[in-house]
C-alpha angles and dihedrals in degrees: 000000000000118000120250114255115253094239094050093044091050101048105025114114094245096049121125091234093057093043091049092047091047092049090050092047091051093046093049091046093051091046093048091045090051092047092050091047092047092048093050091047095050090044090052092049093046095048092045090047089049089047092049090050093049090046090053092045097048094040088054093049091044088052092054088050095047098054094090097050092047092045095050096031096243106157090174091061090048089053091052090052090049093050093047090052093050089052097046098041101040132204094337089078111067107163138020126192131178118198129196119231090263090059096254121134114261097175134356128186131175123191093223109048094203091058117097125217120246096205095244092117092051091048092052091047092052092048090055092048089052091049092047090051089051094050090048093053089048093049092241118152105211122218126234093261090049093050091057114076131188132190122238093271091052089228098101118064129185129193132173119249116227129194134189138015091296093052097239113190108236101171148314131275120208126191129191118208129199124225094194092106090048092049092048089051090048092050090049092048090049090052091052093045091050091052092049092044091049093051089045091047093053093046096047089046092052092044091048093047089051092048090046089050094047102038102027115015098045097046090046092050088051090048088048090055091048092049090051091052090048089049088050089057099258101137096165096074123114109238110228126227097034091130093059116106096211134083093279087057089052089052090048092050092046089049089050089053092046089049092048091048091050091049091048088047093053091048090046090051092050092046089046092056091055090045093048090053091048091046094053096043096040117123090216117086103251125184130182119202138174124242090279091055095249112151112252100167132007126175126224095268090054092047090053096044096047093040094051100041103034099040097239093143131256115274093017112127118239095202113120093013118123115240092216089069094058095080138359087240091064094052091096095046094118090061092052095048093048093089133068116319146255097047141145124244119196124196141157127239110189108310093337125094120214135188122202121194109207124199128174125245109215134186126225089280090057089246115145112250100168148327137265113212132190115200124206131175102220101179095109092038092056092046092051089049089051090052093047090048090054092047093049091050095056110019145044115262129186136153121211131196124232088266092056097252121138110253096174139355140172124242097260091058092045089051090066087066092041092243139102123269093253097050095056096056110120096024112144108235100174093104098037101046110067142145115278090238119049088212092072091068133230112340096210093049090057090048093050089053087064097250123133117236123213129174138054119345134184120229117191110219128200113274093041098283126128134216124210114219128196095205148142122225115201124187114233105220133198126226090280092057092252118142110244099171142348130242122210123199121172149108134259107251096169098106092043093056095045094048091051092055095044093048093054091052096045096046095066095044097046096050094072098048097036097082092052095048091046093053093050092045090048091057095047092047091053088056091049093051087057091056094256105138092180092079113125137183105240133178131053118300136183114286088247089061097041089092090049089051092047093045093049092049092044090047092053090045092049090045091053092048091044094052088047091054091044089055094050092041094050090054091047089045089056092054095044092046089055090053093048092048089052093048092045090053093050093047089049092055093048089048091052087051092051092047089054091050091048092049092055090045089053091052092051088049092053090054091047089049091053093048094049092047088052089051090050091051091052092047091051088049090052092047091054092051092048087050090055092047089050091052092047090050090051092050090048092050089052091050093051091048088054091047089052090050090048093049089052092054091049088050090052091047088052091052092050091049088050089056091047092052089049089054088047089052093049090047089051090049093050090044089054091051091048091048091048090051090047090053092051091050091048091051090054088049091061118200092356092058096048092101092049091050090054091049092047089051092053092045089052092052091048090049091050095049089046089052093049092048093047090052091049091049091048089051091051092046092050092052091045089050091052090051091047091051089050090049091048089052092049093045090049092050087050088050092051091049091048088049090053090046090050091050091049091047087050093054092046088050090054092047093047088047090052090049091050092050093047090049090051092049091048090050092050092047093049090047089054090045090052092050091051092050091051092049090049088049090055092047090051092051089049089051091051090054090047091052092052089051088050090052092051092046091051091053090051089047090053091053091050090050091053092049090050091053093051090050095052092054092074092069127084109232103163086240100080096135093048092048093049091053090050092051093049091050091049091048091050093048091050093053092047091050094048091051089049090050095050090049093049091047092056090050094047094046092066100069091043090060092045091048093052092049094048092049096227147072093248097084113142097215090064087077092072092082122057112226091203092056090049094052092045090055091047 
């Protein structure tokens, strides 16, 4: 499949670039249209809402101004009010109508004289009059919002007109408003928005197209080219875009993995072809099975071996057959293969021995998919190995090359050279291995002629000695009958020949002197048997028996000296054993005292460990409580900070309200001035301005009341602001106090945590010390038991020394008096040592008893015995 050209892939109708660009254009267009539509809708609602509020406000104000003309039936004044409203409001106000309480038209004005009224204004006014009459009959006092009425379009507003201090309703004023200006502004706004949206659309579309080209289209084109090369069989390329972290990078990395897998697959296929050829033509019996041991492949050697030895029948295919059914010995093959692979399995089938080498066949995920088995019949190999083992155990074996160098040898042959079998490999033996007789010719010439050699051979050894071998040298020939190496099998008969010659020579010389030596030896032995160790062999003897004479005499002399030493040593041993026994008993008692002290120390440490652990638990509990207090303080601090913030907002709101009341006060003041001016102008107008004078008076009263109310509100707000400021200061002070409390709680928390950590460390240290003391107590107990065993052993040794002394007294040593004196000195020394030991034992026992009674190792009587002196005696 040929790759798509970059230009065609970029601009064809179904390309990813054009699709993404089209989707982006559609999305941007929809979003822009929605935004413009929403903006126009919001603007329309906002402007109509503002127009409605303006209509309600101005209608209400016009109603206040129209009370006088309606009350005194002055249409001219009403016309003046209408004309002034048209001039001040502008084109938004298109119609003004004043109705009497009976619904008749009192005054009606239209901005465009050629326009005709449709009756909607009068209908709305009558509806308001009807509703006001209904509320009056029900005794309901309507609110300002209820008094103002709009039609369904919201462009016609109606409001009742009141006059006098009692607010008597004297009619209804209706105004019609035009939204032409609003619609014109909306249309102009829409045109501006469309221009801006169009420009934004074009810019964003171009930017999106550029981004798509740089980040999507170009990488995809490069990937497309790489895919084409891989499809064409080029698996050596470098796939671009792998370093990218987006989906294109994932595709590139997946393509790289696919390319690597294809390359590995091609290499595997090529290697598999060679392996398959080697598998079919191999001389070894090879079998491939699945995981259930069913045969999938078997080469010719395996077919022949299995067919001949397992009675499967010649010419019968083994494929699909389970190996476990070939022989009962293979029924448990799965259990043998379950371990680590590769491994070898040996079994017997009838009289034949077999060995199967099993290796696993794995897939790319290292999962086992089958097994490769090499079958070998090892019956003959094992027999040959047994024969070679027997030969190596009893004979010399060596194999020589054609040049006479050792290629292999057993340990017995290497021992002749004083080396190991491996170290003599390569040694040249042509000059050291020869016939026993030179008349037989050259040994190696005979061997190279292809003849076997058997008989006695000489082997020259290092150091100039020779070994005589009774051996056979056999040539190992190739298929052409040429000797390739030589095998030596034989035995070392050197010592046997030498012994035969020496024995013959000695036999004749020893016969003559043997009788004399035997007679003298008989007499001396008789003396020895009677306990007389002074017997000697005297007189001249044959030189061959001089050593015997000297040895006999030296033996009797050494025996006398040894028995003398034994006598003295036994006496000395008795004395030393008594000292050792005494020291061992003293040390045993001291060890018992030390064990008792250590046991009491261990009990005290147990109590201390329990106390420290309890302290650590209390510290941990206190730490958790302080942590809870710290968290509560932090929460309280946050609440106070929020309260401070809220009080600040209240203070700001109070300031804003104060400014609003100031504005109301100013408006009331200006209104009062305007009413005053209106009253002056009405007075100048005479009778015609009487209605305006009444209205001006009412407006002045209303302005004064508004001013007074604004001042009262300002006073209340000022007082509230002062209270808020005071509250803010108090809350801030509370916040600072809580902050200090929080910091103190934090410090307490740190101190309590340090105390808890120290308690835990002390508990751990005391626990370790307690363990060490208990271990020392056990060791001390063991030492005490060992010293008791030592004392018993020394007493047994003393009895053995006494028995030995009594035994040696039966022999004659020519030093009887000296020996007796030695024995007496040793006995005296033993008695003195025993008495001293008993006295020291009595002295040393006192502090032990005191220490045990006092329950500690600090007993004062323990100072009566010097530990240094005791160890020196020991």
